[in-house]
C-alpha positions in Angstrom: 82.6 176.1 211.2 81.4 176.4 207.6 79.8 179.6 206.3 76.0 179.0 206.1 76.1 180.0 202.4 78.4 177.0 201.7 76.2 174.3 200.1 78.9 171.7 199.7 77.9 168.3 201.0 80.3 166.7 203.4 80.7 163.3 204.9 83.1 161.8 207.4 83.8 158.1 208.2 85.8 156.8 211.2 87.5 153.6 210.1 88.5 151.3 213.0 88.7 147.8 211.5 91.5 146.4 209.4 90.2 143.1 208.1 89.2 142.2 204.6 85.5 142.2 205.2 85.6 145.5 207.1 87.8 147.2 204.5 85.1 147.3 201.8 82.4 149.5 203.5 84.5 152.7 204.1 86.2 152.6 200.7 83.0 151.8 198.8 81.0 154.5 200.6 83.7 157.1 200.3 84.3 156.5 196.6 80.6 156.5 195.9 80.0 159.7 197.8 83.0 161.4 196.1 81.6 160.4 192.8 78.4 162.2 193.9 80.3 165.4 194.6 80.4 164.9 198.3 83.5 166.1 200.2 84.7 163.0 202.1 87.1 162.6 205.0 88.2 159.2 206.3 89.7 159.0 209.7 91.8 155.8 210.2 92.4 154.9 213.8 93.4 151.8 215.7 93.2 148.7 213.5 91.7 150.7 210.6 95.2 152.2 210.1 96.3 148.9 208.6 94.2 149.8 205.5 96.6 152.5 204.7 99.7 150.3 204.5 101.4 150.2 201.1 101.5 146.4 201.3 98.3 145.0 202.7 97.7 141.3 203.4 94.1 141.5 204.7 92.4 138.6 206.4 88.9 137.7 207.4 88.2 135.8 210.6 85.2 133.5 211.0 85.8 133.5 214.7 83.1 135.5 216.5 81.4 136.1 213.1 78.3 133.9 213.2 76.8 135.7 210.2 79.7 134.6 207.9 78.4 132.2 205.3 80.2 131.2 202.2 78.4 130.0 199.0 79.3 126.3 198.6 77.7 123.3 196.9 74.7 125.3 195.8 73.9 126.7 199.2 75.4 128.8 202.0 77.6 127.2 204.6 78.3 128.8 208.0 81.4 127.8 209.9 80.8 126.6 213.5 82.6 128.6 216.2 84.5 125.5 217.3 86.0 125.1 213.9 86.7 128.8 213.5 89.1 128.7 216.4 91.4 126.0 215.0 94.8 127.0 213.6 94.8 127.7 209.9 91.1 128.4 209.6 91.6 132.2 209.3 94.0 131.6 206.4 91.6 129.2 204.8 88.6 131.6 205.2 90.7 134.5 203.9 91.7 132.5 200.9 88.2 131.5 200.2 86.9 135.1 200.5 89.7 136.4 198.2 88.9 133.7 195.6 85.2 134.6 195.8 85.9 138.3 195.4 88.0 137.6 192.3 85.5 135.0 190.9 82.6 137.5 191.2 84.6 140.4 189.7 84.5 142.6 192.9 87.0 145.3 192.9 90.0 144.8 195.2 90.4 146.8 198.4 93.6 148.3 196.8 91.6 149.4 193.8 88.8 150.9 195.8 91.4 152.7 198.0 93.1 154.1 194.8 89.6 155.2 193.6 89.3 157.2 196.8 92.8 158.8 196.4 92.0 159.7 192.7 88.7 161.2 193.8 90.4 163.5 196.3 89.0 161.8 199.4 90.9 163.2 202.4 92.5 160.4 204.4 93.6 161.1 208.0 96.0 158.7 209.7 95.6 159.0 213.4 98.9 160.1 214.7 98.3 158.7 218.2 97.6 155.2 216.7 100.7 155.6 214.5 102.8 156.2 217.6 101.0 153.5 219.7 101.5 150.7 217.2 104.9 152.0 216.1 103.9 152.3 212.4 106.4 154.1 210.1 105.0 156.8 207.8 107.0 155.3 204.9 105.1 152.1 205.3 101.8 153.9 204.5 100.5 155.2 201.2 101.3 158.7 200.0 99.0 161.7 200.4 97.8 161.1 203.9 97.2 163.7 206.6 98.7 162.8 209.9 96.6 164.3 212.7 94.5 163.5 215.7 91.0 163.3 216.9 90.7 167.1 217.0 91.2 167.3 213.2 88.6 164.6 212.7 86.1 166.4 215.0 86.6 169.6 213.1 85.7 167.9 209.8 82.8 166.0 211.5 81.3 169.3 212.9 81.1 170.6 209.3 79.6 167.4 207.8 76.1 166.3 206.9 76.9 162.6 207.4 79.1 161.1 210.0 79.6 157.3 210.0 81.5 154.9 212.3 82.8 151.7 210.7 
């Protein structure tokens, strides 16, 4: 536990999703908090571990995402669930989202992740998930901590903000 005289602000985020749309919140929040002198720990588990791969090919799925609307033809178009389940639609939706991100000048996930690395955000790769999904450490970015839930809980108990994404 932290000494009560320690005034450092701390934040933890559990990262469980590995899709393009779910990659942005943890990296944006962590980079922003780090820029505000908050000590940030990200705990990547299950599908969130994919965000630590050196080579990411992130996708976004419209299936089961009724809130997903894309700006088109001067309006916003939602994709019906029946269409979302067809082969090739995930690739199409992912391509459209990546094009929109580039067109609007939004930072890439890789860039935001590097911002976190540069700011000293502590990134924990869940060792159990690594073993479960048979990931190789060399396939992941450098500078990670490989540990389990106990290490995350230790950081969370000392934190002022704990988020689950």
